[in-house]
One Martini backbone bead per residue (centre of mass of N, CA, C, O) as a GRO file, in nm:
protein
  556
    1MET     BB    1   5.181  28.087   5.621
    2PHE     BB    2   5.319  28.232   5.869
    3LYS     BB    3   5.293  28.004   6.074
    4LYS     BB    4   5.477  27.798   5.937
    5ARG     BB    5   5.730  27.963   5.905
    6PHE     BB    6   5.770  28.038   6.223
    7ALA     BB    7   5.767  27.755   6.339
    8ARG     BB    8   6.049  27.685   6.224
    9TYR     BB    9   6.201  27.902   6.386
   10VAL     BB   10   6.132  27.801   6.674
   11LYS     BB   11   6.258  27.524   6.649
   12SER     BB   12   6.550  27.630   6.604
   13PHE     BB   13   6.558  27.789   6.884
   14SER     BB   14   6.505  27.557   7.101
   15ASN     BB   15   6.815  27.442   7.053
   16GLY     BB   16   6.932  27.687   7.164
   17PRO     BB   17   7.097  27.924   7.392
   18CYS     BB   18   6.859  28.137   7.335
   19ARG     BB   19   6.574  28.215   7.502
   20ALA     BB   20   6.493  28.499   7.404
   21LEU     BB   21   6.472  28.438   7.111
   22ARG     BB   22   6.248  28.228   7.149
   23ILE     BB   23   6.038  28.421   7.267
   24SER     BB   24   6.035  28.612   7.030
   25ALA     BB   25   5.944  28.415   6.821
   26MET     BB   26   5.674  28.335   6.966
   27THR     BB   27   5.559  28.617   6.944
   28LEU     BB   28   5.556  28.639   6.633
   29VAL     BB   29   5.362  28.400   6.591
   30ALA     BB   30   5.118  28.529   6.734
   31VAL     BB   31   5.101  28.772   6.553
   32PHE     BB   32   5.082  28.610   6.272
   33CYS     BB   33   4.824  28.462   6.344
   34LEU     BB   34   4.649  28.712   6.352
   35ILE     BB   35   4.700  28.795   6.060
   36ASP     BB   36   4.612  28.528   5.928
   37LYS     BB   37   4.308  28.577   6.013
   38CYS     BB   38   4.260  28.871   5.893
   39ILE     BB   39   4.430  28.794   5.630
   40PRO     BB   40   4.396  28.690   5.335
   41PRO     BB   41   4.504  28.534   5.089
   42LEU     BB   42   4.615  28.536   4.807
   43ALA     BB   43   4.463  28.456   4.520
   44ALA     BB   44   4.683  28.260   4.410
   45GLU     BB   45   4.678  28.080   4.688
   46GLN     BB   46   4.376  27.960   4.643
   47THR     BB   47   4.438  27.786   4.426
   48SER     BB   48   4.301  27.466   4.266
   49ARG     BB   49   4.285  27.341   3.991
   50PRO     BB   50   4.193  27.506   3.754
   51ASN     BB   51   3.982  27.609   3.528
   52VAL     BB   52   3.903  27.637   3.165
   53LEU     BB   53   3.768  27.909   2.959
   54LEU     BB   54   3.773  27.927   2.607
   55ILE     BB   55   3.670  28.209   2.414
   56MET     BB   56   3.561  28.236   2.062
   57ALA     BB   57   3.524  28.461   1.821
   58ASP     BB   58   3.389  28.553   1.485
   59ASP     BB   59   3.456  28.849   1.347
   60LEU     BB   60   3.524  29.044   1.578
   61GLY     BB   61   3.541  29.354   1.673
   62TYR     BB   62   3.703  29.564   1.884
   63SER     BB   63   3.412  29.748   1.929
   64ASP     BB   64   3.165  29.512   1.983
   65LEU     BB   65   3.172  29.573   2.281
   66GLY     BB   66   3.077  29.745   2.545
   67CYS     BB   67   3.368  29.734   2.692
   68TYR     BB   68   3.483  29.858   2.384
   69GLY     BB   69   3.234  30.088   2.287
   70SER     BB   70   2.963  29.974   2.248
   71GLU     BB   71   2.593  29.944   2.188
   72ILE     BB   72   2.591  29.662   2.240
   73GLN     BB   73   2.449  29.397   2.421
   74THR     BB   74   2.704  29.279   2.678
   75PRO     BB   75   2.674  29.200   2.998
   76HIS     BB   76   2.854  28.947   3.051
   77LEU     BB   77   3.119  29.056   2.939
   78ASP     BB   78   3.122  29.317   3.104
   79SER     BB   79   3.137  29.171   3.381
   80LEU     BB   80   3.404  29.034   3.333
   81ALA     BB   81   3.563  29.297   3.292
   82ASN     BB   82   3.473  29.446   3.566
   83ASN     BB   83   3.602  29.170   3.729
   84GLY     BB   84   3.867  29.206   3.559
   85LEU     BB   85   4.038  29.201   3.245
   86ARG     BB   86   4.161  29.444   3.002
   87PHE     BB   87   4.298  29.446   2.680
   88THR     BB   88   4.447  29.674   2.433
   89GLN     BB   89   4.721  29.491   2.304
   90PHE     BB   90   4.589  29.249   2.137
   91TYR     BB   91   4.666  28.967   1.925
   92ASN     BB   92   4.627  28.831   1.606
   93THR     BB   93   4.643  28.701   1.257
   94ALA     BB   94   4.370  28.797   1.063
   95ARG     BB   95   4.271  28.489   1.086
   96CYS     BB   96   4.118  28.196   1.163
   97TRP     BB   97   4.313  27.948   1.128
   98PRO     BB   98   4.581  28.064   1.243
   99THR     BB   99   4.468  28.143   1.525
  100ARG     BB  100   4.385  27.852   1.606
  101ALA     BB  101   4.661  27.727   1.593
  102VAL     BB  102   4.790  27.905   1.804
  103LEU     BB  103   4.583  27.860   2.037
  104MET     BB  104   4.656  27.538   2.052
  105THR     BB  105   4.995  27.539   2.028
  106GLY     BB  106   5.190  27.827   2.056
  107TYR     BB  107   5.241  27.879   1.748
  108TYR     BB  108   5.304  27.984   1.471
  109ALA     BB  109   5.147  27.899   1.186
  110GLN     BB  110   5.418  27.865   1.015
  111GLN     BB  111   5.556  27.657   1.207
  112VAL     BB  112   5.283  27.445   1.161
  113ARG     BB  113   5.149  27.467   0.863
  114ARG     BB  114   4.879  27.698   0.898
  115ASP     BB  115   5.031  27.885   0.684
  116ALA     BB  116   5.172  28.071   0.478
  117LEU     BB  117   5.485  28.087   0.334
  118PRO     BB  118   5.730  28.273   0.246
  119GLY     BB  119   5.783  28.179  -0.080
  120ALA     BB  120   5.643  27.859  -0.009
  121GLY     BB  121   5.379  27.843   0.066
  122GLY     BB  122   5.076  27.705   0.187
  123GLY     BB  123   4.815  27.669   0.422
  124GLY     BB  124   4.489  27.687   0.432
  125GLY     BB  125   4.255  27.588   0.625
  126ASN     BB  126   4.277  27.221   0.573
  127ARG     BB  127   4.552  27.146   0.407
  128ASN     BB  128   4.765  27.145   0.645
  129LYS     BB  129   4.984  26.966   0.842
  130ARG     BB  130   5.109  26.910   1.138
  131PRO     BB  131   5.340  26.837   1.317
  132VAL     BB  132   5.377  26.602   1.555
  133TRP     BB  133   5.487  26.814   1.785
  134ALA     BB  134   5.209  26.989   1.739
  135ARG     BB  135   5.031  27.020   1.995
  136LEU     BB  136   4.754  27.034   2.178
  137LEU     BB  137   4.629  27.127   2.472
  138PRO     BB  138   4.518  26.847   2.577
  139ASP     BB  139   4.810  26.714   2.569
  140ILE     BB  140   4.930  26.912   2.781
  141LEU     BB  141   4.704  26.866   3.018
  142ARG     BB  142   4.671  26.563   3.087
  143PRO     BB  143   4.917  26.521   3.295
  144ALA     BB  144   4.745  26.732   3.494
  145GLY     BB  145   4.430  26.604   3.484
  146TYR     BB  146   4.271  26.688   3.219
  147ARG     BB  147   3.973  26.771   3.079
  148SER     BB  148   3.842  26.803   2.731
  149TYR     BB  149   3.657  27.053   2.549
  150HIS     BB  150   3.439  27.097   2.250
  151SER     BB  151   3.268  27.397   2.095
  152GLY     BB  152   3.237  27.424   1.742
  153LYS     BB  153   3.473  27.549   1.591
  154TRP     BB  154   3.783  27.467   1.424
  155HIS     BB  155   4.010  27.491   1.176
  156ILE     BB  156   4.176  27.223   1.205
  157ASP     BB  157   4.366  26.978   1.179
  158GLY     BB  158   4.169  26.734   1.199
  159LEU     BB  159   4.027  26.614   1.499
  160PRO     BB  160   3.936  26.660   1.816
  161LEU     BB  161   3.996  26.371   1.934
  162GLN     BB  162   4.269  26.356   1.785
  163GLY     BB  163   4.362  26.618   1.969
  164GLY     BB  164   4.246  26.523   2.285
  165PHE     BB  165   3.959  26.537   2.312
  166ASP     BB  166   3.675  26.406   2.486
  167ARG     BB  167   3.479  26.622   2.367
  168SER     BB  168   3.247  26.709   2.068
  169TYR     BB  169   3.125  26.993   1.874
  170LEU     BB  170   3.123  27.014   1.517
  171LEU     BB  171   3.117  27.299   1.306
  172LEU     BB  172   3.161  27.309   0.954
  173ASP     BB  173   2.885  27.462   0.858
  174GLN     BB  174   2.896  27.802   0.878
  175GLY     BB  175   2.693  27.894   0.640
  176ARG     BB  176   2.472  27.756   0.849
  177PHE     BB  177   2.281  27.848   1.121
  178PHE     BB  178   2.003  27.673   1.067
  179ASN     BB  179   2.129  27.432   0.831
  180PRO     BB  180   2.344  27.217   0.878
  181THR     BB  181   2.537  26.953   0.695
  182LYS     BB  182   2.811  26.986   0.877
  183HIS     BB  183   2.835  26.774   1.168
  184SER     BB  184   2.961  26.671   1.501
  185ILE     BB  185   3.008  26.399   1.730
  186ASP     BB  186   3.287  26.276   1.829
  187ASP     BB  187   3.372  26.253   1.507
  188GLN     BB  188   3.067  26.207   1.428
  189PRO     BB  189   2.836  26.221   1.201
  190LEU     BB  190   2.561  26.415   1.132
  191PRO     BB  191   2.279  26.504   1.038
  192ALA     BB  192   2.113  26.703   0.867
  193VAL     BB  193   1.955  27.004   0.900
  194GLU     BB  194   1.653  27.105   0.880
  195LYS     BB  195   1.446  27.319   0.768
  196ASN     BB  196   1.274  27.474   1.009
  197SER     BB  197   1.383  27.337   1.308
  198GLY     BB  198   1.514  27.564   1.528
  199TYR     BB  199   1.794  27.593   1.464
  200TYR     BB  200   2.096  27.742   1.629
  201ALA     BB  201   2.424  27.759   1.652
  202THR     BB  202   2.477  27.924   1.915
  203VAL     BB  203   2.296  27.759   2.097
  204GLU     BB  204   2.414  27.469   2.040
  205ILE     BB  205   2.695  27.526   2.142
  206ALA     BB  206   2.605  27.593   2.431
  207ASP     BB  207   2.459  27.333   2.492
  208HIS     BB  208   2.710  27.150   2.467
  209ALA     BB  209   2.867  27.284   2.694
  210ILE     BB  210   2.664  27.222   2.920
  211ARG     BB  211   2.665  26.920   2.895
  212CYS     BB  212   2.960  26.882   2.961
  213LEU     BB  213   2.948  27.014   3.247
  214GLN     BB  214   2.746  26.814   3.363
  215GLU     BB  215   2.903  26.559   3.311
  216HIS     BB  216   3.150  26.637   3.474
  217GLN     BB  217   3.009  26.667   3.747
  218THR     BB  218   2.902  26.362   3.753
  219ASN     BB  219   3.190  26.199   3.650
  220HIS     BB  220   3.449  26.442   3.703
  221SER     BB  221   3.481  26.626   3.978
  222ASP     BB  222   3.800  26.558   4.035
  223ALA     BB  223   3.845  26.713   3.776
  224PRO     BB  224   3.968  26.927   3.566
  225PHE     BB  225   3.890  27.177   3.307
  226PHE     BB  226   3.888  27.222   2.939
  227HIS     BB  227   3.720  27.475   2.744
  228TYR     BB  228   3.633  27.510   2.397
  229LEU     BB  229   3.457  27.803   2.291
  230ALA     BB  230   3.348  27.820   1.937
  231PHE     BB  231   3.215  28.052   1.780
  232THR     BB  232   3.067  28.163   1.456
  233ALA     BB  233   3.015  28.435   1.571
  234PRO     BB  234   2.981  28.705   1.331
  235HIS     BB  235   2.995  28.547   1.086
  236PHE     BB  236   2.938  28.473   0.785
  237PRO     BB  237   2.636  28.481   0.763
  238LEU     BB  238   2.376  28.697   0.837
  239HIS     BB  239   2.244  28.524   1.121
  240ALA     BB  240   1.933  28.560   1.299
  241LEU     BB  241   1.713  28.612   1.540
  242PRO     BB  242   1.435  28.789   1.541
  243GLU     BB  243   1.446  28.890   1.847
  244ASP     BB  244   1.724  29.016   1.808
  245ILE     BB  245   1.683  29.203   1.569
  246ALA     BB  246   1.461  29.381   1.706
  247LYS     BB  247   1.649  29.555   1.889
  248TYR     BB  248   1.806  29.689   1.600
  249THR     BB  249   1.628  29.796   1.361
  250ASN     BB  250   1.664  30.127   1.439
  251ARG     BB  251   1.978  30.181   1.512
  252TYR     BB  252   2.127  30.204   1.193
  253ARG     BB  253   1.975  30.463   1.064
  254GLN     BB  254   2.283  30.584   1.033
  255ASP     BB  255   2.578  30.718   1.038
  256TRP     BB  256   2.856  30.517   1.056
  257GLU     BB  257   3.041  30.749   1.165
  258ALA     BB  258   2.876  30.815   1.419
  259VAL     BB  259   2.915  30.536   1.550
  260ARG     BB  260   3.223  30.548   1.550
  261ASN     BB  261   3.256  30.802   1.724
  262ALA     BB  262   3.101  30.691   1.972
  263ARG     BB  263   3.294  30.469   2.032
  264TRP     BB  264   3.549  30.635   2.069
  265GLN     BB  265   3.446  30.806   2.305
  266LYS     BB  266   3.395  30.564   2.490
  267GLN     BB  267   3.686  30.459   2.500
  268LYS     BB  268   3.789  30.710   2.648
  269GLN     BB  269   3.601  30.699   2.890
  270LEU     BB  270   3.705  30.398   2.970
  271GLY     BB  271   4.038  30.416   2.925
  272LEU     BB  272   4.146  30.243   2.679
  273LEU     BB  273   4.192  30.508   2.490
  274SER     BB  274   4.392  30.795   2.317
  275ASP     BB  275   4.355  30.767   2.028
  276ASP     BB  276   4.322  30.821   1.723
  277LEU     BB  277   4.119  30.847   1.448
  278SER     BB  278   4.094  30.690   1.178
  279ALA     BB  279   4.081  30.712   0.856
  280VAL     BB  280   3.882  30.671   0.602
  281GLU     BB  281   3.894  30.428   0.338
  282ARG     BB  282   3.715  30.481   0.056
  283THR     BB  283   3.873  30.266  -0.160
  284LEU     BB  284   3.837  30.030   0.042
  285GLY     BB  285   3.749  29.709   0.007
  286PRO     BB  286   3.738  29.409  -0.040
  287PRO     BB  287   3.978  29.156  -0.055
  288TYR     BB  288   3.763  29.030  -0.251
  289ARG     BB  289   3.639  28.970  -0.582
  290PHE     BB  290   3.261  28.970  -0.652
  291PRO     BB  291   3.085  29.122  -0.892
  292ASP     BB  292   2.845  28.929  -0.946
  293GLN     BB  293   2.730  28.928  -0.644
  294LEU     BB  294   2.610  29.215  -0.650
  295LYS     BB  295   2.371  29.141  -0.828
  296ILE     BB  296   2.238  28.949  -0.621
  297LEU     BB  297   2.209  29.164  -0.387
  298GLY     BB  298   2.180  29.442  -0.507
  299PRO     BB  299   2.129  29.801  -0.478
  300GLY     BB  300   2.195  29.802  -0.157
  301GLU     BB  301   2.485  29.744  -0.206
  302VAL     BB  302   2.817  29.819  -0.064
  303ASN     BB  303   3.186  29.828  -0.145
  304ARG     BB  304   3.214  30.098   0.031
  305PRO     BB  305   3.310  30.366   0.262
  306VAL     BB  306   3.102  30.581   0.214
  307PRO     BB  307   2.923  30.828   0.250
  308TRP     BB  308   2.608  30.825   0.377
  309ASN     BB  309   2.487  31.081   0.203
  310THR     BB  310   2.530  30.898  -0.082
  311LEU     BB  311   2.302  30.726  -0.025
  312THR     BB  312   2.038  30.558  -0.072
  313ASP     BB  313   1.755  30.458   0.069
  314GLU     BB  314   1.802  30.160   0.007
  315GLN     BB  315   2.094  30.143   0.120
  316MET     BB  316   2.037  30.227   0.404
  317THR     BB  317   1.841  30.000   0.476
  318PHE     BB  318   2.034  29.763   0.409
  319GLN     BB  319   2.275  29.850   0.598
  320ALA     BB  320   2.107  29.858   0.861
  321ALA     BB  321   2.025  29.554   0.856
  322LYS     BB  322   2.311  29.435   0.876
  323MET     BB  323   2.393  29.559   1.153
  324ALA     BB  324   2.161  29.438   1.313
  325ILE     BB  325   2.250  29.147   1.278
  326HIS     BB  326   2.533  29.165   1.392
  327ALA     BB  327   2.434  29.254   1.672
  328ALA     BB  328   2.252  29.012   1.729
  329MET     BB  329   2.479  28.799   1.724
  330ILE     BB  330   2.632  28.915   1.968
  331ASP     BB  331   2.404  28.913   2.174
  332ARG     BB  332   2.370  28.602   2.159
  333VAL     BB  333   2.648  28.524   2.256
  334ASP     BB  334   2.616  28.657   2.532
  335GLN     BB  335   2.368  28.488   2.624
  336GLU     BB  336   2.514  28.216   2.612
  337ILE     BB  337   2.737  28.276   2.804
  338GLY     BB  338   2.554  28.313   3.040
  339ARG     BB  339   2.459  28.016   3.053
  340VAL     BB  340   2.750  27.899   3.110
  341LEU     BB  341   2.803  28.065   3.367
  342ASN     BB  342   2.557  27.944   3.526
  343GLN     BB  343   2.680  27.658   3.531
  344LEU     BB  344   2.928  27.722   3.695
  345ARG     BB  345   2.759  27.812   3.942
  346ILE     BB  346   2.611  27.545   3.996
  347MET     BB  347   2.912  27.394   4.023
  348ASP     BB  348   3.104  27.583   4.186
  349ALA     BB  349   3.328  27.710   3.941
  350PHE     BB  350   3.358  28.009   3.877
  351ASP     BB  351   3.599  28.120   4.056
  352ASN     BB  352   3.792  27.859   3.943
  353THR     BB  353   3.771  28.003   3.648
  354LEU     BB  354   3.939  28.065   3.360
  355ILE     BB  355   3.844  28.337   3.158
  356ILE     BB  356   3.866  28.363   2.800
  357PHE     BB  357   3.835  28.635   2.559
  358LEU     BB  358   3.819  28.629   2.191
  359SER     BB  359   3.938  28.705   1.858
  360ASP     BB  360   4.051  28.592   1.542
  361ASN     BB  361   3.962  28.881   1.414
  362GLY     BB  362   3.860  29.129   1.247
  363ALA     BB  363   3.642  29.270   1.087
  364SER     BB  364   3.457  29.221   0.788
  365ALA     BB  365   3.476  29.324   0.425
  366GLU     BB  366   3.331  29.105   0.305
  367ILE     BB  367   3.173  29.001  -0.019
  368MET     BB  368   2.936  28.728  -0.048
  369VAL     BB  369   2.820  28.400  -0.196
  370ARG     BB  370   2.697  28.099  -0.056
  371SER     BB  371   2.578  27.793  -0.052
  372ASP     BB  372   2.229  27.865  -0.103
  373GLY     BB  373   2.234  28.159  -0.126
  374HIS     BB  374   2.029  28.444  -0.231
  375ASP     BB  375   1.716  28.577  -0.114
  376PRO     BB  376   1.560  28.889  -0.173
  377THR     BB  377   1.262  28.818  -0.049
  378VAL     BB  378   1.366  28.785   0.222
  379SER     BB  379   1.453  28.823   0.539
  380PRO     BB  380   1.704  28.956   0.684
  381GLY     BB  381   1.873  28.680   0.845
  382SER     BB  382   1.770  28.450   0.718
  383GLU     BB  383   1.829  28.134   0.576
  384ALA     BB  384   1.792  28.246   0.263
  385SER     BB  385   2.013  28.435   0.332
  386TYR     BB  386   2.323  28.635   0.216
  387LEU     BB  387   2.529  28.813   0.426
  388CYS     BB  388   2.749  29.089   0.466
  389LEU     BB  389   2.897  29.352   0.610
  390GLY     BB  390   3.132  29.514   0.515
  391PRO     BB  391   3.324  29.820   0.499
  392GLY     BB  392   3.149  30.017   0.640
  393TRP     BB  393   3.097  29.859   0.922
  394SER     BB  394   3.385  29.749   0.967
  395THR     BB  395   3.508  30.023   1.031
  396THR     BB  396   3.342  30.051   1.294
  397CYS     BB  397   3.420  29.782   1.440
  398ASN     BB  398   3.745  29.874   1.433
  399THR     BB  399   3.752  30.076   1.638
  400PRO     BB  400   4.023  30.308   1.556
  401PHE     BB  401   4.116  30.137   1.313
  402ARG     BB  402   4.281  29.993   1.043
  403ARG     BB  403   4.106  29.798   0.872
  404HIS     BB  404   4.093  29.433   0.825
  405LYS     BB  405   4.046  29.146   0.765
  406THR     BB  406   4.376  29.009   0.657
  407TRP     BB  407   4.499  29.246   0.759
  408VAL     BB  408   4.803  29.385   0.953
  409HIS     BB  409   4.672  29.597   1.059
  410GLU     BB  410   4.503  29.683   1.341
  411GLY     BB  411   4.212  29.599   1.241
  412GLY     BB  412   4.297  29.282   1.181
  413ILE     BB  413   4.471  29.221   1.485
  414SER     BB  414   4.270  29.334   1.689
  415THR     BB  415   4.164  29.228   2.027
  416PRO     BB  416   3.979  29.144   2.257
  417LEU     BB  417   4.066  29.092   2.613
  418ILE     BB  418   3.934  28.864   2.859
  419CYS     BB  419   4.003  28.822   3.212
  420HIS     BB  420   3.867  28.571   3.446
  421TRP     BB  421   3.961  28.508   3.816
  422PRO     BB  422   3.887  28.526   4.135
  423ALA     BB  423   4.109  28.310   4.253
  424GLY     BB  424   4.367  28.459   4.068
  425ILE     BB  425   4.244  28.762   4.033
  426ALA     BB  426   4.259  29.051   4.214
  427ALA     BB  427   4.192  29.216   4.001
  428SER     BB  428   3.935  29.478   3.924
  429GLY     BB  429   3.872  29.648   3.627
  430GLU     BB  430   4.133  29.633   3.477
  431ILE     BB  431   4.402  29.758   3.270
  432ARG     BB  432   4.594  29.630   2.989
  433ARG     BB  433   4.879  29.761   2.784
  434THR     BB  434   5.018  29.530   2.700
  435ALA     BB  435   5.175  29.337   2.463
  436GLY     BB  436   5.005  29.081   2.283
  437HIS     BB  437   4.952  28.724   2.189
  438VAL     BB  438   4.833  28.411   2.097
  439ILE     BB  439   5.107  28.280   2.189
  440ASP     BB  440   5.026  28.335   2.508
  441ILE     BB  441   4.797  28.132   2.586
  442VAL     BB  442   4.933  27.857   2.641
  443PRO     BB  443   5.141  27.944   2.861
  444THR     BB  444   4.919  28.033   3.052
  445ILE     BB  445   4.758  27.776   3.089
  446ARG     BB  446   4.984  27.600   3.173
  447GLU     BB  447   5.060  27.758   3.435
  448VAL     BB  448   4.790  27.755   3.571
  449CYS     BB  449   4.774  27.413   3.545
  450GLY     BB  450   5.061  27.279   3.594
  451ALA     BB  451   5.196  27.235   3.309
  452MET     BB  452   5.421  27.090   3.119
  453GLN     BB  453   5.648  27.132   2.894
  454LEU     BB  454   5.706  27.008   2.603
  455THR     BB  455   5.999  26.811   2.478
  456GLU     BB  456   5.837  26.550   2.366
  457TRP     BB  457   5.713  26.332   2.083
  458GLU     BB  458   5.765  26.040   1.992
  459GLU     BB  459   6.079  26.105   2.003
  460ILE     BB  460   6.028  26.409   1.947
  461ALA     BB  461   6.137  26.712   1.940
  462VAL     BB  462   6.032  27.003   2.108
  463PRO     BB  463   6.020  27.317   2.042
  464ALA     BB  464   6.039  27.622   2.113
  465ALA     BB  465   5.823  27.862   2.218
  466PRO     BB  466   5.723  28.219   2.169
  467GLY     BB  467   5.571  28.257   2.427
  468LYS     BB  468   5.402  28.417   2.704
  469SER     BB  469   5.304  28.455   3.007
  470LEU     BB  470   5.025  28.635   3.175
  471LEU     BB  471   5.044  28.607   3.484
  472PRO     BB  472   5.201  28.870   3.559
  473ILE     BB  473   4.967  29.056   3.434
  474PHE     BB  474   4.751  28.989   3.652
  475LYS     BB  475   4.908  29.186   3.863
  476ASP     BB  476   5.067  29.357   3.639
  477ASP     BB  477   5.156  29.621   3.407
  478ILE     BB  478   5.374  29.455   3.231
  479SER     BB  479   5.608  29.345   3.041
  480LEU     BB  480   5.683  29.064   2.829
  481ASP     BB  481   5.940  29.075   2.647
  482HIS     BB  482   5.934  29.070   2.350
  483ASP     BB  483   6.130  29.058   2.090
  484HIS     BB  484   5.876  28.993   1.893
  485LEU     BB  485   5.627  29.047   1.648
  486TRP     BB  486   5.449  28.841   1.397
  487TRP     BB  487   5.343  28.872   1.040
  488PHE     BB  488   5.153  28.657   0.794
  489HIS     BB  489   4.905  28.739   0.533
  490ASP     BB  490   4.824  28.735   0.205
  491GLY     BB  491   5.109  28.908   0.187
  492HIS     BB  492   5.100  29.034   0.448
  493LYS     BB  493   5.309  29.235   0.676
  494ALA     BB  494   5.469  29.216   1.015
  495VAL     BB  495   5.643  29.400   1.283
  496ARG     BB  496   5.709  29.411   1.644
  497VAL     BB  497   5.918  29.646   1.835
  498GLY     BB  498   5.782  29.743   2.079
  499ASP     BB  499   5.665  30.053   1.936
  500TRP     BB  500   5.746  29.930   1.661
  501LYS     BB  501   5.597  29.925   1.329
  502LEU     BB  502   5.610  29.703   1.058
  503VAL     BB  503   5.419  29.747   0.739
  504ALA     BB  504   5.260  29.553   0.463
  505VAL     BB  505   5.121  29.542   0.170
  506LYS     BB  506   5.082  29.354  -0.085
  507GLY     BB  507   5.333  29.489  -0.298
  508GLU     BB  508   5.429  29.695  -0.087
  509PRO     BB  509   5.566  29.905   0.107
  510TRP     BB  510   5.691  29.995   0.382
  511GLU     BB  511   5.565  30.076   0.710
  512LEU     BB  512   5.607  30.324   0.981
  513TYR     BB  513   5.526  30.294   1.334
  514ASP     BB  514   5.433  30.460   1.639
  515ILE     BB  515   5.220  30.308   1.849
  516LYS     BB  516   5.216  30.493   2.100
  517ALA     BB  517   5.138  30.759   1.918
  518ASP     BB  518   5.021  30.567   1.645
  519ARG     BB  519   4.781  30.332   1.620
  520ALA     BB  520   4.620  30.441   1.359
  521GLU     BB  521   4.819  30.473   1.123
  522GLN     BB  522   4.888  30.796   0.998
  523HIS     BB  523   5.220  30.800   1.036
  524ASN     BB  524   5.465  30.755   0.810
  525LEU     BB  525   5.821  30.695   0.907
  526ALA     BB  526   6.011  30.571   0.679
  527ALA     BB  527   6.160  30.823   0.559
  528GLU     BB  528   6.283  30.910   0.856
  529TYR     BB  529   6.357  30.580   0.919
  530PRO     BB  530   6.550  30.376   0.747
  531GLU     BB  531   6.700  30.211   0.955
  532LYS     BB  532   6.453  30.089   1.092
  533VAL     BB  533   6.344  29.945   0.850
  534GLU     BB  534   6.588  29.766   0.805
  535THR     BB  535   6.594  29.622   1.078
  536LEU     BB  536   6.300  29.519   1.088
  537GLY     BB  537   6.310  29.371   0.814
  538ALA     BB  538   6.531  29.170   0.901
  539ARG     BB  539   6.364  29.048   1.131
  540TRP     BB  540   6.138  28.935   0.959
  541ALA     BB  541   6.312  28.760   0.762
  542GLN     BB  542   6.445  28.579   0.982
  543SER     BB  543   6.174  28.454   1.078
  544ALA     BB  544   6.084  28.339   0.811
  545THR     BB  545   6.323  28.149   0.788
  546ASP     BB  546   6.287  27.998   1.055
  547PHE     BB  547   5.998  27.897   1.011
  548THR     BB  548   6.047  27.739   0.752
  549LYS     BB  549   6.257  27.544   0.869
  550LEU     BB  550   6.065  27.422   1.087
  551ALA     BB  551   5.827  27.331   0.892
  552LYS     BB  552   6.052  27.134   0.722
  553SER     BB  553   6.218  26.948   0.917
  554ASP     BB  554   6.024  26.672   0.870
  555LEU     BB  555   6.056  26.671   0.531
  556GLU     BB  556   6.387  26.606   0.487
   0.00000   0.00000   0.00000
């Protein structure tokens, strides 16, 4: 770098009248040549067409990884964090399908019709189609020479190959970890998996990812890749392999608040957070009521985070078993990530692959029974059982924050974010405290890969996206300077401007929090700062209007 720069200076001096200056310049070249040999280039300057591995967990709580405070064994993710970056204030949308829409398009889900619009309806699940201009990451990366692969959950309208992916294994039937009836390869349906076949979704998703990487190395080694690895765990039903459950069988027969406090203490020891621990909301149960299904699950089920010492012995045993399965599912995700990372090492691609890990929402307080139902006579976690984590342990998994999946308080929208890229991130084991959102993932990947931002698609103008690249944050813990961050899901709403957050539960008044001083959302300042409530409320409403207008612009 220095050699080339100063060589240009020497050439310019050689034609000039001052020989002394030319000699001085030549001396400088010699000096900088020595420096150039002794000091390696900056990490960012070493990169060349990096690969990207984007890993998403499903319903993972903020504190569910070892490197975020957990007692669960996650050595591979911990290693990525210890040799990369951990973010403490990164946000999702509080639910699976809107987060995945944002993750792949770079727009708020409401902007691209992938979540309900305030006062105007709109779809969850797979009900609403994106505008034509709302392309997925593979279409953005293809002009830069990238091949794209998908393994696992989808929950986006259309199919993966239709969305630009070159290969895909799509698991639609996430209610069955052992015997899915709806899954496909490259958009083509596969036969239903027979019961007791030895299939387990987390392993199969990783197997497919490894096969894609091996094929890429064999047939497309001259091209970089983008791989979207979307695990369905630890989403309900709580299904895990017996050998994984065995690790945690006796771990959780203890007060769930004691586990929560231990995680909080560990988070402080790790330097992640210094926030207070939010109070347990004793009367807050699952977001959706299924009272008849409590009868199916039996007397061991509890749908409130009541004090542990008020539980019967049967309830303690049942609840401890559920958390053991949840932990086992996360442990297995980490094991399978380890196998994928090993394949990257075999390909000599590990150092120049940007690895991003996050969760689609907070841990879930839901309790329900779907698919083939629940057989109370079988071992918990086996394929004939159907269990959900519930609000007792979900409160623990979202330590230290309030509430759960679907709510837009911190417990519902805060996610771990790990970024690892030895060739591009010089920082190792550092923590980033700047606030970010899944809207920032697409611009980050686009900039890392050298892909141009789309300005039109099929002669339709592509509007500006709201996210910011995280690339500057890879170097220093600086602000992304978001004008604001915005949420709306299931009637719950929030907006964050700087360190101020305005949030409301569906049908209830606005609450106001100073997130810098009170991220646990324990001190509602709405009555003290009515002007701030009015200003932020107007900001939320204006964005809602703008997003609705954009979402409907091609329908009018």
